[in-house]
N, C-alpha and C positions, 0 to 999 in steps of 0.2 A: 500260280498259273490258273488261267481260266479255261475250262473245258466247255466247248460248245457242241450241242447235239441238236438235230432236227429230226423228229419222228412224227410222221403223218401230219406234217405242216406245222407241228408245235416245236417252237424253238426253246432251248434251255441253256442258261448260262450258269455254270457252276465253278466256284473256286475251290481248288483242291490243295491239300496240305503238301508242302514242299518235301516233307520227309517221308510220310507214309502213303501219300497218293490218295487218301480218302477224302471225300467231299467235306470241305469245312463250312461253306455257306452257299446258299443259292442267290444268284444275282438277277436283277431286272435290267433290261437294256438301259434304262434311265440311270442305273448306277454306274455305268461305265462309259456312256457316250460322251464325246468331247467334240468341240468345233475344231476345224482346221485352222492353222495359224493365218492371221490376218482376215479371218472371216468375222466381219463386224455385224452380221445379222443378229437379230434377237430371236433366238430359236427356243421353242418350248416343246417338251414332250410330256406325256403322261406317265406318272410313276406307277408303281405296282398297286397303289391304292386309288388310281384314277385321278390323282391331283396333278395340276400343272407344275412342271419343274423346268427351271431355266437351264439351258445347256451351256456349260462353261468351256472356255478354251483350255487347252492342255495345261498350261502353266498355272492358270487360275485354279483348275481342278486339283492339281498337285499341292499347290500353296495352301489351299483351304483344308486339306487333310493332313498336311505334313506334321503339324504338332501332335495330332492324335496317333499317327504312325510311329513318331519318335518315342512317344510316351509308352507305347505298347512294345517297343523294341524291334519294330518292323523296318525302321530306318535309323541310321545314325544321326547325330545332330550336326554333322559337318557338311550339310548341303548335298548329301548323297542323293542320287536320282533313283526312282524306283526301278527294280530289275526288269519289270515287264511294261516299260513305257509310262503308263499312268497308274500302275498297280505294283505294290511291293510283293515280295513273297507272302504267300498265306500259309498259316499253320493251323492245326485243328483245334487249338484251344486258346482262349484269351481269358485270363483269370486274374483276380485281385488277391494279393496276400493281405488279409485284413490286419495282420500283426504289424507289417512294415508299411502298408499302404501302397505297395508297389504293384503296378499292373504289368503282366508279362504275357508274351505270345510264345507258344511252344507246342511241340508235338507230344501228345501224351500217350499215344499208342505204342508203348515201349516193348510190346511183344509182337508187333506187326512185322511180317517178313522183310518188307522193304526197309523198314526202320532198322532192323537188326543187321541187315547187310551193310548199312552205313555206320551204325553207331554202337554195335554190340561190344566192341572192344573198349570204347570210351565210357558208355553209360554203365556198363557192368564191370568196369575196371575194379579190381580189389581195393585200390586206393580211394575209390569214390564210395565211401560207406553210405548205407541207405539214409542215415540221419546223422547230422552233425549240428553244431550250434546255430547254423544259418537256416536249418530246416531239413525237410525230407525230400528226397529226389522225386520229381513229378514228370520230368520230360527233358527235351532238348530244344534250345532256341534255334534261330535261323543261322546262327554262326557255329553251331555245333557245341555250345556250352551247355553243361548240365544246369537245369533250373531247379532250384529248391524252394519250397514254400512251407509255412507253418500252418496257415489256416486259409482255405481257398474259398473264394466266392466267384463262381463261374459267371462269364458274361455271355449272353445269347448272341451267337455268331451272326445271326440274321438281323436282330433288332438292335444289337449293341447295349441291351439293358442288362445290368447286373442282377443276379439272383437276390431274393430277400435275405436279410441277415439270418433268418431262421433256417436257411439252407446251407450256412457255412459249414464246410467239412474240415475238421481238424485232422492234422497229419501226425503220425507217429506218436510221440509222448504227449503231444497236446490233446489227444483224445481223452486223457486222464485229467480230471478236474483239478486235483491238487497241484499237479505239475503246471498246468496252464496258469494257475494263479501265482505261481512263483515269479520272481523278477527274472529278467533276461540274463542277468549275470549268474544267478542261482541255477537256472536252467542249463546254461552253458557249462557250469561247474559239474552238475549231475551227469551230463552227457560225457564230458571229458573223463571224469573219475571212473564211471562204470565201464567205458569202453577201453580204458587203460588197465583195467583189473583183469588179468588173464584167467585166474581161477573162476571169476564171475562169468567171463565171456565163454569159457568152457562149459560152464553149467547151463547157460541159457541161450548161447549161440545167437541165432537170428534175432531173437527178441532183444538182444543188447545192441546188435548192429542197427536195428530200426528204432530202438529204445521204447518199444511198446511194453517192455519189461516192467516199466513203472506202474502198470496197471495191476501188478501183483500185490502192490502195497497201498495201505490205507492213507499214508501220508509221507511226507518227505523224511521224517525222522526214521520211520521204519525201513525205508528205502536205503538211506545212508547207512543205517546199521547193518543191513543185509550185505552191502558191498564191503564195508570196512571191517567185517568180521573175518575177511580173507587177508592173510598176512601180506603186509606191504602195500595194501590198497588204501587209498585215501580220497575222499570226495572233497 
């Protein structure tokens, strides 16, 4: 949704997150203007940097951005039309999971009052553990689905430019180097085995739910030993 304000003659266009209502990006009029249907004039406006920008018709505007919106999960791939005419819903984060190569759009403000009113029962459902083999919970997408990631590279919402690799943020157990270097199948096995071991869960609680417990150990061998020392537990 776009929020328009005019204060002392200064116009501001801001796109706000569908779930939490916080500003996700600042827009310039050149970012959203389109020509009316059957208007064949060649119209040009100045963008935010003072450069000439050709004004597109509505369909051309949508079609030129559709693939990017679909890739970010803001539109389905079935010819869905944007919710707000020429713009789809906006969410407050666009991030790349560098492990899977997937780009996702989601609301990350999971303690925001508006977010909690809509999603507290689903995001904080006891069956939605903090971390599983697909990653750690980071937010909710436009359809209300929990988004999980393993390693996050944020995309600047105003420029569309991803962060440098040096700023990648590892989630949950991937913060620990030895776990990060393990194969995907071994990572899944470690998570499943630890979370299924009730004595181990009782001992470390939340650390097992989000799997940051692996940081207690110097390597995989010592971690596996610590879990399997409990009767009936197996990694």
